MMTF fields as JSON, N, C-alpha, C and O atoms, coordinates in Angstrom:
{
  "mmtfVersion": "1.0.0",
  "mmtfProducer": "UNKNOWN",
  "numBonds": 387,
  "numAtoms": 388,
  "numGroups": 97,
  "numChains": 1,
  "numModels": 1,
  "chainsPerModel": [1],
  "groupsPerChain": [97],
  "chainIdList": ["A"],
  "bondAtomList": [4, 2, 8, 6, 12, 10, 16, 14, 20, 18, 24, 22, 28, 26, 32, 30, 36, 34, 40, 38, 44, 42, 48, 46, 52, 50, 56, 54, 60, 58, 64, 62, 68, 66, 72, 70, 76, 74, 80, 78, 84, 82, 88, 86, 92, 90, 96, 94, 100, 98, 104, 102, 108, 106, 112, 110, 116, 114, 120, 118, 124, 122, 128, 126, 132, 130, 136, 134, 140, 138, 144, 142, 148, 146, 152, 150, 156, 154, 160, 158, 164, 162, 168, 166, 172, 170, 176, 174, 180, 178, 184, 182, 188, 186, 192, 190, 196, 194, 200, 198, 204, 202, 208, 206, 212, 210, 216, 214, 220, 218, 224, 222, 228, 226, 232, 230, 236, 234, 240, 238, 244, 242, 248, 246, 252, 250, 256, 254, 260, 258, 264, 262, 268, 266, 272, 270, 276, 274, 280, 278, 284, 282, 288, 286, 292, 290, 296, 294, 300, 298, 304, 302, 308, 306, 312, 310, 316, 314, 320, 318, 324, 322, 328, 326, 332, 330, 336, 334, 340, 338, 344, 342, 348, 346, 352, 350, 356, 354, 360, 358, 364, 362, 368, 366, 372, 370, 376, 374, 380, 378, 384, 382],
  "bondOrderList": [1, 1, 1, 1, 1, 1, 1, 1, 1, 1, 1, 1, 1, 1, 1, 1, 1, 1, 1, 1, 1, 1, 1, 1, 1, 1, 1, 1, 1, 1, 1, 1, 1, 1, 1, 1, 1, 1, 1, 1, 1, 1, 1, 1, 1, 1, 1, 1, 1, 1, 1, 1, 1, 1, 1, 1, 1, 1, 1, 1, 1, 1, 1, 1, 1, 1, 1, 1, 1, 1, 1, 1, 1, 1, 1, 1, 1, 1, 1, 1, 1, 1, 1, 1, 1, 1, 1, 1, 1, 1, 1, 1, 1, 1, 1, 1],
  "groupList": [{"groupName": "MET", "atomNameList": ["N", "CA", "C", "O"], "elementList": ["N", "C", "C", "O"], "formalChargeList": [0, 0, 0, 0], "bondAtomList": [1, 0, 2, 1, 3, 2], "bondOrderList": [1, 1, 2], "singleLetterCode": "M", "chemCompType": "L-PEPTIDE LINKING"}, {"groupName": "ASN", "atomNameList": ["N", "CA", "C", "O"], "elementList": ["N", "C", "C", "O"], "formalChargeList": [0, 0, 0, 0], "bondAtomList": [1, 0, 2, 1, 3, 2], "bondOrderList": [1, 1, 2], "singleLetterCode": "N", "chemCompType": "L-PEPTIDE LINKING"}, {"groupName": "ILE", "atomNameList": ["N", "CA", "C", "O"], "elementList": ["N", "C", "C", "O"], "formalChargeList": [0, 0, 0, 0], "bondAtomList": [1, 0, 2, 1, 3, 2], "bondOrderList": [1, 1, 2], "singleLetterCode": "I", "chemCompType": "L-PEPTIDE LINKING"}, {"groupName": "PRO", "atomNameList": ["N", "CA", "C", "O"], "elementList": ["N", "C", "C", "O"], "formalChargeList": [0, 0, 0, 0], "bondAtomList": [1, 0, 2, 1, 3, 2], "bondOrderList": [1, 1, 2], "singleLetterCode": "P", "chemCompType": "L-PEPTIDE LINKING"}, {"groupName": "ALA", "atomNameList": ["N", "CA", "C", "O"], "elementList": ["N", "C", "C", "O"], "formalChargeList": [0, 0, 0, 0], "bondAtomList": [1, 0, 2, 1, 3, 2], "bondOrderList": [1, 1, 2], "singleLetterCode": "A", "chemCompType": "L-PEPTIDE LINKING"}, {"groupName": "GLY", "atomNameList": ["N", "CA", "C", "O"], "elementList": ["N", "C", "C", "O"], "formalChargeList": [0, 0, 0, 0], "bondAtomList": [1, 0, 2, 1, 3, 2], "bondOrderList": [1, 1, 2], "singleLetterCode": "G", "chemCompType": "PEPTIDE LINKING"}, {"groupName": "VAL", "atomNameList": ["N", "CA", "C", "O"], "elementList": ["N", "C", "C", "O"], "formalChargeList": [0, 0, 0, 0], "bondAtomList": [1, 0, 2, 1, 3, 2], "bondOrderList": [1, 1, 2], "singleLetterCode": "V", "chemCompType": "L-PEPTIDE LINKING"}, {"groupName": "SER", "atomNameList": ["N", "CA", "C", "O"], "elementList": ["N", "C", "C", "O"], "formalChargeList": [0, 0, 0, 0], "bondAtomList": [1, 0, 2, 1, 3, 2], "bondOrderList": [1, 1, 2], "singleLetterCode": "S", "chemCompType": "L-PEPTIDE LINKING"}, {"groupName": "THR", "atomNameList": ["N", "CA", "C", "O"], "elementList": ["N", "C", "C", "O"], "formalChargeList": [0, 0, 0, 0], "bondAtomList": [1, 0, 2, 1, 3, 2], "bondOrderList": [1, 1, 2], "singleLetterCode": "T", "chemCompType": "L-PEPTIDE LINKING"}, {"groupName": "PHE", "atomNameList": ["N", "CA", "C", "O"], "elementList": ["N", "C", "C", "O"], "formalChargeList": [0, 0, 0, 0], "bondAtomList": [1, 0, 2, 1, 3, 2], "bondOrderList": [1, 1, 2], "singleLetterCode": "F", "chemCompType": "L-PEPTIDE LINKING"}, {"groupName": "ASP", "atomNameList": ["N", "CA", "C", "O"], "elementList": ["N", "C", "C", "O"], "formalChargeList": [0, 0, 0, 0], "bondAtomList": [1, 0, 2, 1, 3, 2], "bondOrderList": [1, 1, 2], "singleLetterCode": "D", "chemCompType": "L-PEPTIDE LINKING"}, {"groupName": "GLN", "atomNameList": ["N", "CA", "C", "O"], "elementList": ["N", "C", "C", "O"], "formalChargeList": [0, 0, 0, 0], "bondAtomList": [1, 0, 2, 1, 3, 2], "bondOrderList": [1, 1, 2], "singleLetterCode": "Q", "chemCompType": "L-PEPTIDE LINKING"}, {"groupName": "GLU", "atomNameList": ["N", "CA", "C", "O"], "elementList": ["N", "C", "C", "O"], "formalChargeList": [0, 0, 0, 0], "bondAtomList": [1, 0, 2, 1, 3, 2], "bondOrderList": [1, 1, 2], "singleLetterCode": "E", "chemCompType": "L-PEPTIDE LINKING"}, {"groupName": "LYS", "atomNameList": ["N", "CA", "C", "O"], "elementList": ["N", "C", "C", "O"], "formalChargeList": [0, 0, 0, 0], "bondAtomList": [1, 0, 2, 1, 3, 2], "bondOrderList": [1, 1, 2], "singleLetterCode": "K", "chemCompType": "L-PEPTIDE LINKING"}, {"groupName": "LEU", "atomNameList": ["N", "CA", "C", "O"], "elementList": ["N", "C", "C", "O"], "formalChargeList": [0, 0, 0, 0], "bondAtomList": [1, 0, 2, 1, 3, 2], "bondOrderList": [1, 1, 2], "singleLetterCode": "L", "chemCompType": "L-PEPTIDE LINKING"}, {"groupName": "HIS", "atomNameList": ["N", "CA", "C", "O"], "elementList": ["N", "C", "C", "O"], "formalChargeList": [0, 0, 0, 0], "bondAtomList": [1, 0, 2, 1, 3, 2], "bondOrderList": [1, 1, 2], "singleLetterCode": "H", "chemCompType": "L-PEPTIDE LINKING"}, {"groupName": "ARG", "atomNameList": ["N", "CA", "C", "O"], "elementList": ["N", "C", "C", "O"], "formalChargeList": [0, 0, 0, 0], "bondAtomList": [1, 0, 2, 1, 3, 2], "bondOrderList": [1, 1, 2], "singleLetterCode": "R", "chemCompType": "L-PEPTIDE LINKING"}, {"groupName": "TYR", "atomNameList": ["N", "CA", "C", "O"], "elementList": ["N", "C", "C", "O"], "formalChargeList": [0, 0, 0, 0], "bondAtomList": [1, 0, 2, 1, 3, 2], "bondOrderList": [1, 1, 2], "singleLetterCode": "Y", "chemCompType": "L-PEPTIDE LINKING"}],
  "groupTypeList": [0, 1, 2, 3, 3, 2, 4, 5, 2, 5, 4, 3, 3, 6, 4, 4, 3, 4, 4, 7, 7, 8, 8, 4, 4, 3, 5, 9, 4, 10, 4, 0, 8, 11, 5, 2, 12, 11, 6, 7, 1, 4, 12, 13, 4, 4, 10, 4, 4, 7, 14, 10, 6, 4, 7, 5, 5, 3, 8, 5, 14, 15, 12, 14, 0, 4, 16, 8, 7, 11, 4, 11, 14, 7, 6, 10, 14, 14, 6, 11, 6, 16, 1, 16, 4, 6, 12, 4, 17, 11, 12, 2, 0, 16, 2, 11, 6],
  "groupIdList": [1, 2, 3, 4, 5, 6, 7, 8, 9, 10, 11, 12, 13, 14, 15, 16, 17, 18, 19, 20, 21, 22, 23, 24, 25, 26, 27, 28, 29, 30, 31, 32, 33, 34, 35, 36, 37, 38, 39, 40, 41, 42, 43, 44, 45, 46, 47, 48, 49, 50, 51, 52, 53, 54, 55, 56, 57, 58, 59, 60, 61, 62, 63, 64, 65, 66, 67, 68, 69, 70, 71, 72, 73, 74, 75, 76, 77, 78, 79, 80, 81, 82, 83, 84, 85, 86, 87, 88, 89, 90, 91, 92, 93, 94, 95, 96, 97],
  "secStructList": [7, 7, 7, 7, 7, 7, 7, 7, 7, 7, 7, 7, 7, 7, 7, 7, 7, 7, 7, 7, 6, 6, 6, 1, 7, 7, 7, 2, 2, 2, 2, 2, 2, 2, 2, 2, 2, 2, 2, 2, 2, 2, 2, 2, 2, 2, 2, 2, 2, 2, 2, 2, 2, 2, 6, 6, 7, 1, 7, 7, 2, 2, 2, 2, 2, 2, 2, 2, 2, 2, 2, 2, 2, 2, 2, 2, 2, 2, 2, 2, 2, 2, 2, 2, 2, 2, 2, 2, 2, 2, 2, 2, 2, 2, 7, 7, 7],
  "xCoordList": [8.345, 7.411, 7.796, 8.919, 6.859, 7.088, 6.377, 5.157, 7.133, 6.558, 6.569, 7.628, 5.403, 5.367, 6.03, 5.989, 6.645, 7.3, 6.264, 5.098, 6.734, 5.867, 5.78, 6.795, 4.554, 4.356, 4.845, 4.8, 5.307, 5.786, 4.653, 3.476, 5.029, 4.044, 3.724, 4.61, 2.461, 2.026, 1.658, 1.943, 1.034, 0.585, -0.532, -1.333, -0.586, -1.646, -3.014, -3.139, -4.029, -5.354, -5.857, -5.597, -6.568, -7.115, -8.426, -9.316, -8.531, -9.748, -10.862, -10.635, -12.053, -13.213, -13.464, -13.132, -14.041, -14.328, -15.265, -16.154, -15.048, -15.861, -17.302, -17.582, -18.204, -19.625, -19.96, -19.229, -21.043, -21.428, -21.746, -22.168, -21.545, -21.709, -23.166, -23.434, -24.111, -25.509, -25.893, -26.806, -25.211, -25.559, -24.639, -25.015, -23.456, -22.502, -22.8, -23.362, -22.413, -22.559, -21.579, -20.491, -21.952, -21.048, -19.763, -19.786, -18.66, -17.369, -16.911, -17.647, -15.68, -15.124, -14.999, -15.283, -14.573, -14.413, -15.753, -15.837, -16.8, -18.129, -18.597, -19.174, -18.346, -18.747, -17.989, -18.571, -16.696, -15.917, -16.385, -16.481, -16.679, -17.167, -18.486, -18.687, -19.371, -20.664, -20.47, -21.15, -19.577, -19.297, -18.735, -19.119, -17.823, -17.241, -18.312, -18.327, -19.195, -20.286, -21.202, -21.639, -21.495, -22.349, -21.686, -22.351, -20.384, -19.656, -19.656, -19.843, -19.449, -19.461, -20.83, -20.918, -21.89, -23.242, -23.509, -24.15, -23.027, -23.205, -22.465, -22.972, -21.261, -20.503, -21.187, -21.221, -21.725, -22.438, -23.684, -23.999, -24.397, -25.586, -25.204, -25.908, -24.094, -23.635, -23.223, -23.521, -22.542, -22.15, -23.371, -23.421, -24.351, -25.573, -26.315, -26.845, -26.353, -27.02, -26.288, -26.927, -24.966, -24.21, -24.405, -24.506, -24.461, -24.728, -26.136, -26.361, -27.077, -28.457, -28.589, -29.293, -27.919, -27.959, -27.275, -27.764, -26.132, -25.397, -26.173, -26.04, -26.982, -27.738, -29.12, -29.898, -29.444, -30.722, -31.857, -33.015, -31.56, -32.572, -33.362, -33.166, -34.258, -35.125, -34.446, -35.045, -33.229, -32.543, -32.17, -31.583, -32.519, -32.218, -30.807, -30.172, -30.337, -28.99, -28.857, -27.805, -29.911, -29.863, -29.726, -29.05, -30.374, -30.259, -28.846, -28.3, -28.26, -26.877, -25.931, -25.046, -26.107, -25.233, -25.396, -24.418, -26.634, -26.87, -26.202, -25.563, -26.341, -25.718, -24.201, -23.517, -23.676, -22.228, -21.679, -20.644, -22.384, -21.952, -22.033, -21.154, -23.091, -23.232, -22.102, -21.544, -21.761, -20.672, -19.348, -18.552, -19.102, -17.86, -17.767, -16.708, -18.85, -18.846, -18.656, -17.993, -19.23, -19.059, -17.605, -17.077, -16.96, -15.548, -14.7, -13.8, -14.987, -14.234, -14.373, -13.391, -15.588, -15.812, -15.058, -14.442, -15.108, -14.409, -12.906, -12.249, -12.361, -10.924, -10.572, -9.541, -11.415, -11.155, -11.208, -10.391, -12.167, -12.256, -11.008, -10.446, -10.574, -9.357, -8.153, -7.338, -8.039, -6.909, -6.904, -5.851, -8.074, -8.158, -7.798, -7.146, -8.22, -7.887, -6.377, -5.794, -5.757, -4.306, -3.58, -2.605, -4.05, -3.444, -3.57, -2.626, -4.73, -4.925, -3.991, -3.409, -3.847, -2.945, -1.507, -0.792, -1.092, 0.272, 0.499, 1.575, -0.5, -0.384, -0.254, 0.528, -1.004, -0.915, 0.46, 1.022, 1.006, 2.331, 3.432, 4.488, 3.198, 4.187, 4.183, 5.122, 3.159, 3.079, 4.166, 4.31, 4.924, 5.979, 5.4, 4.676, 5.74, 5.233, 6.281, 6.046],
  "yCoordList": [-102.036, -100.945, -99.99, -99.487, -99.753, -98.898, -97.563, -97.527, -96.476, -95.138, -94.43, -94.291, -93.977, -93.285, -91.909, -91.27, -91.45, -90.138, -89.013, -89.173, -87.885, -86.708, -86.061, -85.831, -85.77, -85.15, -83.71, -83.051, -83.238, -81.867, -80.866, -81.203, -79.655, -78.59, -78.047, -77.598, -78.094, -77.581, -76.111, -75.44, -75.638, -74.251, -74.074, -74.984, -72.914, -72.708, -72.719, -72.3, -73.19, -73.219, -71.798, -70.876, -71.655, -70.351, -70.176, -71.024, -69.076, -68.821, -68.375, -67.679, -68.793, -68.374, -66.9, -66.403, -66.192, -64.781, -64.616, -65.435, -63.557, -63.315, -63.043, -62.388, -63.562, -63.332, -61.883, -61.216, -61.409, -60.03, -59.866, -60.815, -58.662, -58.424, -58.526, -58.618, -58.512, -58.6, -60.024, -60.223, -61.021, -62.402, -63.016, -63.997, -62.47, -63.029, -62.515, -61.435, -63.31, -62.885, -61.753, -61.725, -60.822, -59.704, -60.194, -61.079, -59.619, -60.018, -59.096, -58.217, -59.314, -58.523, -57.062, -56.175, -56.804, -55.41, -54.688, -53.528, -55.37, -54.757, -54.469, -53.417, -55.403, -55.224, -54.059, -53.272, -53.95, -52.838, -51.506, -50.522, -51.471, -50.24, -49.816, -48.642, -50.766, -50.468, -50.013, -49.089, -50.632, -50.243, -48.84, -48.073, -48.501, -47.162, -46.12, -45.044, -46.435, -45.509, -45.307, -44.187, -46.381, -46.273, -45.444, -44.652, -45.619, -44.82, -43.357, -42.47, -43.107, -41.737, -41.091, -39.927, -41.842, -41.31, -41.024, -40.025, -41.885, -41.667, -40.41, -39.645, -40.2, -38.999, -37.74, -36.712, -37.825, -36.679, -36.345, -35.172, -37.375, -37.145, -36.495, -35.607, -36.932, -36.331, -34.879, -34.017, -34.608, -33.227, -32.342, -31.211, -32.86, -32.084, -31.811, -30.718, -32.802, -32.615, -31.583, -30.767, -31.605, -30.628, -29.22, -28.271, -29.068, -27.749, -27.283, -26.101, -28.213, -27.862, -27.429, -26.465, -28.136, -27.766, -26.413, -25.57, -26.216, -24.968, -23.762, -22.654, -23.984, -22.87, -22.719, -21.875, -23.511, -23.393, -24.097, -23.715, -25.102, -25.845, -26.782, -26.809, -27.552, -28.428, -29.687, -30.396, -29.978, -31.178, -31.001, -29.992, -31.998, -31.951, -32.42, -33.095, -32.042, -32.421, -33.938, -34.495, -34.608, -36.069, -36.741, -37.761, -36.162, -36.72, -36.512, -37.39, -35.355, -35.085, -36.086, -36.621, -36.343, -37.291, -38.701, -39.436, -39.076, -40.412, -40.554, -41.57, -39.553, -39.624, -39.594, -40.287, -38.789, -38.725, -40.065, -40.54, -40.66, -41.968, -43.042, -43.898, -42.992, -43.968, -43.816, -44.811, -42.577, -42.35, -42.84, -43.448, -42.585, -43.025, -44.546, -45.108, -45.211, -46.678, -47.251, -48.274, -46.6, -47.054, -46.953, -47.857, -45.846, -45.68, -46.722, -47.318, -46.94, -47.941, -49.335, -50.069, -49.694, -50.999, -51.11, -52.138, -50.06, -50.076, -50.223, -50.945, -49.545, -49.657, -51.075, -51.607, -51.695, -53.061, -54.05, -54.968, -53.864, -54.734, -54.564, -55.543, -53.309, -53.062, -53.727, -54.35, -53.597, -54.21, -55.725, -56.325, -56.341, -57.795, -58.205, -59.228, -57.413, -57.726, -57.619, -58.448, -56.612, -56.456, -57.606, -58.137, -57.991, -59.123, -60.41, -61.196, -60.621, -61.822, -61.811, -62.84, -60.661, -60.532, -60.832, -61.568, -60.258, -60.492, -61.961, -62.5, -62.6, -64.024, -64.857, -65.807, -64.508, -65.221, -65.022, -65.955, -63.827, -63.549, -64.316, -64.583, -64.672, -65.418, -66.91, -67.621, -67.386, -68.804, -69.142, -68.472, -70.177, -70.6, -71.589, -72.517, -71.364, -72.224, -73.229, -74.051],
  "zCoordList": [-5.361, -5.358, -6.473, -6.523, -7.355, -8.509, -8.285, -8.125, -8.274, -8.079, -9.426, -10.04, -9.899, -11.184, -11.088, -10.036, -12.194, -12.166, -12.069, -12.43, -11.572, -11.465, -12.84, -13.498, -13.265, -14.577, -14.536, -13.497, -15.672, -15.78, -15.612, -15.739, -15.33, -15.178, -16.559, -17.287, -16.904, -18.192, -18.098, -17.106, -19.132, -19.148, -18.119, -17.91, -17.481, -16.494, -17.169, -18.319, -16.47, -17.075, -17.333, -16.561, -18.417, -18.776, -18.03, -18.1, -17.322, -16.554, -17.489, -18.478, -17.147, -17.928, -17.665, -16.588, -18.622, -18.398, -17.205, -16.973, -16.469, -15.271, -15.663, -16.667, -14.849, -15.094, -14.776, -14.043, -15.318, -15.061, -13.586, -12.926, -13.071, -11.646, -11.199, -10.001, -12.14, -11.745, -11.373, -10.572, -11.938, -11.636, -10.591, -9.949, -10.406, -9.451, -8.047, -7.864, -7.077, -5.688, -5.417, -5.992, -4.548, -4.279, -3.628, -2.773, -4.033, -3.512, -2.405, -1.957, -1.974, -0.877, -1.265, -0.459, -2.501, -2.95, -2.951, -2.546, -3.405, -3.407, -1.982, -1.711, -1.086, 0.308, 0.945, 1.691, 0.652, 1.193, 0.634, 1.366, -0.669, -1.286, -0.658, -0.348, -0.476, 0.139, 1.594, 2.041, 2.319, 3.693, 3.795, 4.678, 2.892, 2.889, 2.58, 3.178, 1.657, 1.34, 2.541, 2.804, 3.272, 4.448, 5.538, 6.206, 5.723, 6.712, 6.299, 7.132, 5.022, 4.527, 4.731, 5.122, 4.467, 4.667, 6.143, 6.472, 7.033, 8.47, 8.92, 9.739, 8.38, 8.728, 8.191, 8.866, 6.985, 6.415, 7.23, 7.432, 7.7, 8.521, 9.847, 10.327, 10.44, 11.695, 11.477, 12.303, 10.371, 10.058, 9.84, 10.323, 9.112, 8.857, 10.167, 10.366, 11.054, 12.34, 13.185, 13.849, 13.17, 13.962, 13.423, 14.201, 12.103, 11.525, 11.872, 12.132, 11.876, 12.19, 13.65, 13.951, 14.552, 15.971, 16.179, 16.931, 15.501, 15.663, 15.134, 15.654, 14.1, 13.523, 14.15, 13.707, 15.165, 15.853, 15.143, 15.311, 14.363, 13.625, 14.52, 15.735, 13.913, 14.694, 15.239, 16.048, 14.823, 15.3, 16.765, 17.155, 17.565, 18.989, 19.277, 18.467, 20.456, 20.857, 20.986, 20.672, 21.444, 21.579, 20.21, 20.079, 19.192, 17.844, 17.298, 16.63, 17.583, 17.18, 17.826, 17.159, 19.11, 19.809, 19.253, 19.119, 18.928, 18.368, 17.004, 16.73, 16.156, 14.824, 14.905, 14.152, 15.821, 15.986, 16.489, 16.02, 17.443, 17.962, 16.88, 16.777, 16.076, 14.996, 13.991, 13.529, 13.649, 12.698, 13.273, 12.557, 14.551, 15.18, 15.22, 14.938, 15.565, 15.581, 14.181, 14.012, 13.184, 11.799, 11.365, 10.719, 11.724, 11.376, 12.105, 11.513, 13.391, 14.158, 13.541, 13.432, 13.142, 12.518, 11.193, 10.909, 10.389, 9.104, 9.297, 8.546, 10.296, 10.575, 11.005, 10.591, 11.83, 12.258, 11.096, 11.021, 10.192, 9.009, 8.151, 7.66, 7.974, 7.197, 7.851, 7.17, 9.174, 9.885, 9.724, 9.513, 9.821, 9.657, 8.227, 8.019, 7.249, 5.86, 5.628, 4.93, 6.207, 6.074, 6.769, 6.238, 7.952, 8.658, 7.847, 7.773, 7.245, 6.427, 5.224, 4.878, 4.589, 3.445, 3.872, 3.192, 4.998, 5.467, 5.806, 5.55, 6.376, 6.696, 5.419, 5.371, 4.411, 3.126, 2.51, 1.936, 2.622, 2.052, 2.799, 2.227, 4.065, 4.825, 4.492, 4.85, 3.824, 3.484, 2.478, 1.456, 2.771, 1.857, 0.87, 1.231, -0.375, -1.439, -1.831, -2.718]
}
């Protein structure tokens, strides 16, 4: 039985330049950025509603509670996504090469 030798490691392949972001599918960083913006907008809407209720504006208390709950759920979801991303990173770092 003849086993051929293992070839040496050559230079790493050169990656092609990244395509423009308009033609490429959105990546994880884009999704996280968009998610953070949505959470920020939800928090701003809840803050605006609370100021409106406190100043006697037309916003009802039920609308304030709905916006506050939406903002809280958005933050909770964002924290969970971050935790999962950190766990995935740590798992990848534990892989022995």
